[in-house]
Every structure is written in C-alpha cells, then in structure tokens.
N, C-alpha and C positions, 0 to 999 in steps of 0.2 A: 504494500500500500504506500504510494509515493507521498501522500499528504502527511503521513506519520513522521517521515524523515525531517519535517519542518519543526518538530517538537521534540525536545530532549528533556526528560524528567530527571532532575538530580536525584540520585539514589536509585534510579531505574537502570536498565541495562540496554545497551546498544550493541548489537552484534556480539553478545556474550561478554561485553566489557562494561563494568559499572561506570556510569556517568558521574564524574566528580564535580564539585562546585568549582567553576572556572572564574568566579568573580562576577562583575556586572555584565560582562559580554566577552565573547571570544570570536575569533575569525577562523573559518576553515575553508578549504578549497573544494569546490564542487564543479566538476566538468571544466576545470581550468580557470574558474572564476572564483574570486574571494567572496565569501558570503559571511555576513556578521550575524551572530545570534545574540539576542539580548535576554537577560533574566527577567522573568515575570512571575509573580505569584498569582495563582488562579485558585479561587476557593470553590470547593464542591462539597455540598452538605453531606454527601454519602461517603466521603473519604477524607483522608488527611489533607490539610493544605499542602500543596506541593509547589516548589519553585520549578519552573520550566524554562528552558531556553527556547526562544521563539525566533524563527528566521525573520530577518529584516523585512521581507516582503509580506509577512503575515499580519493581518489586521487584528485588533483587539477582539473583534467579533468572531473572526475565524478561530482564534485561540480559544475563546470561550466555548464556541460550538464544538471544537474538537474534544475538549475536556468533558463536556456534557454529552458527547457522542451524538450530536445533532448533524444531520446531513446538510 
C-alpha cells in the first residue's frame, strides 16, 4: 500500500526495523529525490497517542484520515 509509506509511526516498524525518534523532521531519498518528513502527533481515542512522521506532501486531513482509516 503506497499511501502507508507516507506515514512512519515512532515505535512502529518499517521493513522489520523499528522507527526511532528522529527529532522534529528528517530527510530521506525516494526515487532520487529528497523528501522531508515532519513529526506530528495524531490523537485517536481507541489507541495511544502516537507521534508520526508525515511526508511533506501530506495534508493534515490526509494524516488524520489515515490514522482513523478513512478512505
């Protein structure tokens, strides 16, 4: 699922590797381009509050929808 790659949950796992806190933001290279991910806390009443890294092209609404599993 490609949209999931735009969200990294701190304490979660990406390709079997735990995602550690990288500070307020970090840069990675995707398809030869630098992409910045920013930290965002997203509240969900049915789970713990989690900090997520959200891709720079992701809107707040898209991030909220993803956490709440809304298409």
